[in-house]
C-alpha positions, 0 to 999 in steps of 0.5 A: 499499499503506497503512502506520501511519507517514509519516515526512519528514526526514533520513535519513542515513548516521551513523558512530558512536564509543564512547569510553571514559571521558569526552570527551577534552580539547583536544590529549589522547588518546581510546580508542575502545571501539566503532564502527559505521556505521549509519543515522542522522538525525531521521527514519532513527533514528526508522523504527528504533525505530517498526519495533521497536515494530512499526509499518509505515513510509514514509521520505522526505526526504533525497536518497541518494547512491552510498554511502548508497543502498544501505547504507541499502536493505540494512539496511531490506531485511528490516523493514516499510519502504517506501523507494520514494520515496527518490530516487538523485543519482549526483553525490554520496555520499551524507549522513553524520555522525561521532558522538563518545559519551561517557558523557551526551554526544555530538558530531555532526561533519558537513557540514550547513553545506554541505549546507544552503548547496548551491544544489542542495537535496538533498532531495524534495518531500513526496508527497500520495500518500504521506501519505494511506496513511498513518494518522500522520505525522512531520515534521521542520522542516529542508526548509523549505517543503517541511516546511511544505508536508508539514504543509498536506498532512497538514492538509488529509488530517486526517492527525495529525503529530509535528513537532520543534524548531520556533517557537510561530508556525511553521505546522508547530507550528499544525497539529501533533497533538504538537511535541517541543521539545527543552532545546538549542531553547529554549536557542537560540531563547528564552534570555531567557525562563522555559521555562513562559512559552514553554511557555505560547506553545506551548500557546496556539498550538496545538491539539496536545499540546506537549512540553518535553524537559531530558535527564534532568532534568523533562519539562514538557508541556502544550496549550491550555486546561490546565494545565502538567503535569511528569513524572520521566524514568526513571532508567536507567543510561546508555551513551548519549544518542545517538537518544534524542531521536529514540526520544522522537520515535518514542514520541510517533508511535506513541502519536499512532498507538495513541490514548494520551492526554496523559500516556500519550502522555509516559510512553510516549515518556519510556520508550522514550527511557530504554531507548534510552539504555542501548544502543549501538549503538541501531539494532542493538537498538531498544526493544522493545514488551514492554521499554517498557511493563515498564519503564512498569509500574515507575512 
């Protein structure tokens, strides 16, 4: 069965806590206003947003565990989301994280170091037939050779894909249609280089579009043979930034599916992420297409 987008990467259970006021200092008390347990991860959140935008998806990646498999299946049971490739590993409960949200900050607490240190890799390799059935794809870079293999399958099948936070000299970037690089990734990997100098290296290393996001600050983007362009994010009243980056990614996937040009892709993704920042919890009230288009019309 065909679907609009194939999504490969992190799918997990996120327990989120919205705090009252600012993030508490060490050894002080913080009040929890709201708490939820909902699907998360870069791929899980991307799927939730794309479904809200009216697209059908197939997800694969992280192994499901004893508690996460029924949880994920129940959330997506009435949605256009194919979960048939997910693998159940009954030897563990499943991957979860806990996120503390306060204003413009969010602090994830998880066990991802242990997840990767385990010699038993708990994720699926990509399946060529799954990618063949999709119009576009999104690939998380977190599964090493398996993520690279997904990119190579997409290249061979001529399926354009969006990726995130991978180096300019990586295979994932080279074959990508869109690579969204966060400020955190830039600061961690290229701290001694000027942002635009690094962006130019990305632009020359791929035929695709590279987008550098900076939270509420100016977005910078471009592609090989062109000039660096900029776009100021939409101004909204922020409730929570949890999932904003994953929503930006989802907006790029939608734009790729819709055949948008570069500036329209950035505008659509930025508007989607802006709306996400006004919501908590995001999975229960993700951006809808009419809302995104309405916000875009204000600029």
